[in-house]
N, C-alpha and C positions, 0 to 999 in steps of 0.2 A: 097441385102446383099453383102458385100465386103469381099473377102478373099485374103489378100495379102500374097505373099511369095517371097522369094529371092532365086535366083540361082547364084552360084558362079562357074565360069569356069576359069581354068588356061590354058594359051596358051603362049608359047614363053616367059616365065618369067613375064607375066602380068596377073593380076587377073581382071576379068570383073564381075561387079555386075549388075544383071538385076532384076527388080521388075515387076511382072505381077499381075494384079488384074482382077477378074471377077465381073461384076456388073449385078445383076438380078433385074428386075423391077417387083414388085408384081402386079401392075395394069395391065400391058399388058402381063405378064407371058413370057416375052422374056428376053434374056440375050445378052449382048454384052461383048466382051473382048477387052481390050486395053492393049498395052504394053508401059511401060514407063521405060526408062533406063537413069540413071544418073551415068555415069561411069567416074571415075577419078583415074588414076593409074600413078605411077611414078616409074622408075627403076633407082636406084642409087647403085653403087658399087656391082652389082649382086644381090641386094635385092630388092624386090618389096614391096611398101607400098601403102595403099589405103587411099585416102583422100576423104571422102564423104562430099563435100562442101554443098550439099543440107541439110544434117542433121545438120552440124555444124553451118550453118547460119540461121537455122530456128528460128523464133521468136515466143515464146509462150506468151499468154496474159490471165491473170487470174483476174477476178473481184470477190471480196469477200464482202459479205453483213454482216453488223453487225447492228441489229435493236433491241437488248435487252440490258438492263442495268444489265449484269451479268458478273462478272469478269472471271468466268469459260469459258463462251462463247468467251469473248474477248481474253483470253489466247489461247483458242483452235484456233481461227482465226489466231492469230499471229504464233502459232505453224505450222498451215497449210501453211502460207506464207513462213516461214523459211524452211520448208521441201521441198516445191516446188522449191524455189530458190536454195537450196543446190543440189537438184536432177539435175536440168538443168545445173547448174554450173559445176557439176561433169561430165556431158556429153559434156561440152564445148559449150552449147547452151545458148541463151539469153532468159530472161523471164521478162516481165513487169507485175507488180502486182499492182492493185488498190484496196484499202480497202475503202468501202463506208459505212459511218455510218449515220443513220437517226433514227428518233423516239427516244425511250429511249436509243438506242445504241449510240447516240451522246455523252453520258457521256464518252465513250472511248476516245474521242478527246477533251474533256473539260479540260482545264488546272487546274481548281479548283476541279474536281471530278474524274478524270481518275485514275483507279487503275493500269493502264498499261503505264502511260506516260513515265517512265524511259525506258521501253522496246521499246516503239515507237521511242524514241530519238536514242537509240542504234542501232536499226534495220535500221532506216533512214540513219544513218551515214555509215553503212556498206553495204547497198543495194541501189545502185543508181537507179535501176528500180522500186523502191517501192514508191507509192503515197498514201496519205491518203486524202479522200474527205469527208467533213462535209456538211450535208444537210442545206442549207440556210433557208428553210422553218421551219425546226425544231428549228434552232437557233433563228429565229425571235419569234416563239411561246414561247420558253423557256425564252427569254428576256422579253417578255410581261408578262408572268405569274410570273416571279421572280422579275420584276420591276428593273432589272439591266442588264448590258451588259454581255453576256455569253462569257467568255474568252476561246479561243481554244489554243491547243498546237501549237507551231510554225511550226511544220511539216504538219499541216492540211491546205488544201486549201478549200475554200468554193465553193460549187456548188449550183446552184439555188434549185434543187430538187434531193435528193438522189435516189429516185425511178426512176426518169427520167434519171439520170446519169447511173444507172444500165441497163436500157432499151437501152440506146444509146451504151453502151459498148457491150452488147449482139448483137445488130444489126450490130456492126462492127466486129463480130466474136470472141469476148472475151468469154472465158469459165467462167461460173457463179458458184460460190460456196457459200452456206449458211451453215456455221458450226453449 
């Protein structure tokens, strides 16, 4: 169990920020404490400012699954994407977001059937860290069943397997969301 806290100390016009965490192991019923301090302070014209470079440069990574052909779910996913991007932007932090569509959810990225393609276009233009991945397996199956090439929106990139793509992103530390 992790319990973070921060202590602020002022001395000689500088403010120091120290973060301490206690880690408890349930298996061995032991605990260890470690201290981590990332202190950055500057003094200009008698005023002290804090620049927490660790927080500002932190990169957040969000993988969003869409696997149903439901406009409400597609819009919810895009709302979640927009809210996460706005939140971290407001904090001055970076976020990468990848929406992975597979199965019936591929309709989200189909140029001929997407109920949200205008929104995808708009969001892609205003959010450089946003990626849309279309499952290649699903696209092949839809192409075979419909006996025609399945067109995708220009913002979509094809990945071999949507499920495998989500697994890989999670293995790389991405946060997974299924709206």
